[in-house]
C-alpha positions in Angstrom: 45.1 121.1 89.1 48.6 122.3 89.6 51.3 121.3 87.1 54.2 120.0 89.2 56.4 119.5 86.2 56.2 123.2 85.3 56.6 124.1 89.0 59.9 122.3 89.2 60.9 123.0 85.6 61.3 119.3 84.6 59.8 117.0 81.9 57.3 114.2 82.5 60.0 111.5 82.3 61.8 113.0 85.3 63.8 110.7 87.6 63.9 111.0 91.4 67.5 112.2 91.3 66.7 114.9 88.7 63.6 115.9 90.8 65.8 116.3 93.8 68.3 118.5 92.0 65.5 120.6 90.5 63.8 120.9 94.0 67.0 122.0 95.7 67.7 124.5 93.0 64.2 126.0 93.3 64.5 126.2 97.1 67.9 128.0 96.9 66.5 130.4 94.3 63.4 131.0 96.5 65.7 131.8 99.5 67.5 134.5 97.4 64.3 136.0 96.2 62.8 139.2 97.6 59.5 137.6 98.7 58.2 137.9 102.2 58.7 135.2 104.8 55.0 134.0 104.6 55.1 133.9 100.8 58.4 132.0 100.9 57.0 129.4 103.2 53.9 129.0 101.1 55.9 128.6 97.9 58.3 126.2 99.6 55.3 124.0 100.8 54.1 123.8 97.2 57.6 122.9 95.9 57.9 120.3 98.6 54.6 118.7 97.5 55.7 118.7 94.0 59.1 117.1 94.9 57.6 114.5 97.2 55.1 113.5 94.4 57.5 113.4 91.5 60.4 111.7 93.4 58.1 108.8 94.4 57.3 106.5 91.4 54.0 105.4 92.9 52.8 108.9 93.7 54.1 110.1 90.4 52.2 107.4 88.5 49.0 108.3 90.5 49.5 112.0 89.8 50.0 111.4 86.1 46.8 109.4 86.0 44.9 112.0 87.9 46.3 114.7 85.7 45.4 112.8 82.6 41.9 112.2 84.0 41.6 115.8 84.9 42.6 116.9 81.4 40.2 114.5 79.8 37.4 115.7 82.1 38.1 119.3 81.3 38.1 118.5 77.6 34.9 116.5 77.8 33.2 119.2 79.9 34.3 121.8 77.3 33.0 119.7 74.4 29.8 118.5 76.0 28.8 121.5 78.1 25.6 121.7 76.0 24.5 118.2 77.0 22.7 119.4 80.1 22.8 119.6 83.8 23.3 115.9 84.4 26.7 116.1 82.8 27.5 119.1 85.0 26.5 117.0 88.0 28.8 114.2 86.8 31.7 116.7 86.4 31.1 118.0 89.9 31.2 114.4 91.2 34.4 113.7 89.3 35.8 117.0 90.6 34.9 115.9 94.2 36.7 112.6 93.6 39.7 114.4 92.3 39.6 116.8 95.2 39.4 114.0 97.7 42.4 112.3 96.0 44.3 115.6 95.9 43.6 116.0 99.7 45.0 112.6 100.4 48.1 113.4 98.3 48.5 116.7 100.1 48.3 115.0 103.5 50.9 112.4 102.3 53.1 115.3 101.1 52.7 117.1 104.4 53.6 113.9 106.3 56.7 113.5 104.1 57.7 117.1 104.7 57.4 116.7 108.5 59.5 113.5 108.3 62.2 115.3 106.4 62.1 118.2 108.8 62.4 115.8 111.8 65.4 114.1 110.1 67.0 117.5 109.5 66.6 118.5 113.2 68.1 115.1 114.3 71.1 115.7 112.0 71.6 119.2 113.5 71.4 117.9 117.0 74.0 115.2 116.2 76.3 117.9 114.8 75.8 120.0 118.0 76.6 117.0 120.2 79.8 116.2 118.3 80.8 119.8 118.5 80.3 119.8 122.3 82.4 116.6 122.6 85.2 118.2 120.6 85.1 121.3 122.8 85.1 119.1 125.9 88.2 117.2 124.6 89.9 120.5 123.9 89.3 121.8 127.4 90.5 118.5 128.9 93.7 118.8 126.8 94.3 122.3 128.1 93.8 121.1 131.7 96.2 118.2 131.2 98.8 120.6 129.7 98.4 123.0 132.6 98.8 120.2 135.1 101.9 119.0 133.3 103.4 122.5 133.3 102.6 123.0 137.0 104.3 119.7 137.8 107.3 120.6 135.7 107.6 124.0 137.4 107.5 122.3 140.8 110.2 119.9 139.8 112.4 122.7 138.5 111.9 124.7 141.8 112.9 121.6 143.8 116.0 121.1 141.6 116.9 124.8 142.1 116.5 124.5 145.9 118.6 121.4 145.9 121.3 123.1 143.8 121.4 126.1 146.2 121.7 123.8 149.2 124.5 121.9 147.6 126.2 125.2 146.8 125.9 126.4 150.3 127.2 123.1 151.7 130.3 123.4 149.4 130.9 127.0 150.5 130.7 125.9 154.2 133.0 123.0 153.5 135.5 125.2 151.7 135.5 127.8 154.5 136.0 125.1 157.1 138.8 123.6 155.1 140.5 127.0 154.7 140.3 127.6 158.4 141.8 124.3 159.0 144.6 125.1 156.5 145.2 128.4 158.1 145.3 126.9 161.6 147.6 124.2 160.4 149.9 126.8 158.8 150.0 128.8 162.0 150.9 125.7 163.9 153.6 124.9 161.4 155.0 128.4 161.8 155.0 128.1 165.5 156.8 124.8 165.3 159.4 126.3 162.9 160.0 129.1 165.3 160.4 126.7 168.2 162.7 124.5 166.2 164.6 127.4 164.6 167.7 126.7 166.6 167.8 123.0 165.9 170.3 121.5 163.6 170.1 121.8 159.8 169.0 118.3 159.3 165.9 118.7 161.3 165.2 121.9 159.4 165.6 120.0 156.2 163.3 117.3 157.6 160.8 120.0 158.6 161.0 121.6 155.1 160.5 118.2 153.5 157.5 117.6 155.7 156.2 121.1 154.8 156.6 120.3 151.1 154.8 117.0 151.6 152.1 118.8 153.4 151.7 121.3 150.6 151.5 118.5 148.1 148.9 116.8 150.2 146.9 120.0 150.4 147.2 120.4 146.6 146.0 116.8 146.2 143.1 117.5 148.6 142.2 120.6 146.7 142.3 118.7 143.4 140.1 116.0 144.9 137.6 118.7 146.0 137.7 120.3 142.6 137.0 116.9 141.0 134.1 116.3 143.4 132.6 119.6 142.6 133.0 118.9 138.8 131.3 115.5 139.2 128.5 117.0 141.3 128.0 119.8 138.7 127.8 117.1 136.0 125.3 115.1 138.0 123.1 118.1 138.5 123.3 119.0 134.8 122.4 115.4 133.9 119.5 115.5 136.3 118.2 118.7 134.8 118.5 117.3 131.3 116.6 114.1 132.4 113.9 116.2 134.0 113.4 118.3 130.9 113.3 115.2 128.7 110.8 113.5 131.0 108.7 116.7 130.8 108.7 116.7 127.0 107.8 113.0 126.9 104.9 113.5 129.3 103.7 116.5 127.4 103.9 114.7 124.0 102.0 111.7 125.5 99.3 114.0 126.9 98.9 115.8 123.6 98.8 112.4 121.7 96.1 111.1 124.1 94.0 114.2 123.6 94.4 114.0 119.8 93.5 110.3 119.9 90.4 111.0 122.1 89.4 113.9 119.7 89.9 111.6 116.7 87.8 108.8 118.3 84.9 111.2 118.9 84.8 112.5 115.3 82.3 110.9 112.9 83.6 108.1 110.7 
């Protein structure tokens, strides 16, 4: 009968927690050994049987009793081997009983090993599922960020096109205004030539009118300059608002992705 205590390297008063620690240490040492795969599997099965038996108080008690009985039987057989064949027959019968019991324990140990293996596989599957969820959340975050960047680029392109149209409109307006001023100056010159021979007072009046016209043109030019300044400020404010909206949307998208990833992580 195998000695499970020697196999795990523990004493007979071993507790389930100590048995677990000893079992894990033996398994790790076995994995680092130079044995072949078949030998490792066979040794691991024996270690598992020993751990399952010693970590279960009921199985451990039954094993201790069977081990004690086995020891007593061996001692009695050694002392009374001279008593005859009927004693041998009794020992054989006892051995068969022990063998049947051991077979039952082995089956129980095998069932326990299969249960532990199924539990390990379930844990690995759960880890794989959570990893897939995290990867899916990462891909969704990248898609949201890409969509946000695309939308921002479209807004920037629309803002640039609007700015160019406004610039072109201002150029056209300035050119038309200059043409009007030139035409008005030509008309004024013709009028001065036509009225050159008039009296000095009318020339003074015409000069005063010209100065007034110049002041008016200056005033109009200043008004146009102020309009352009205001329009430039409005476009700059619009650009700043667009950039701020983009940053807010991006931060919100990143926060939603982080919250979704955190919600999928195990507690």
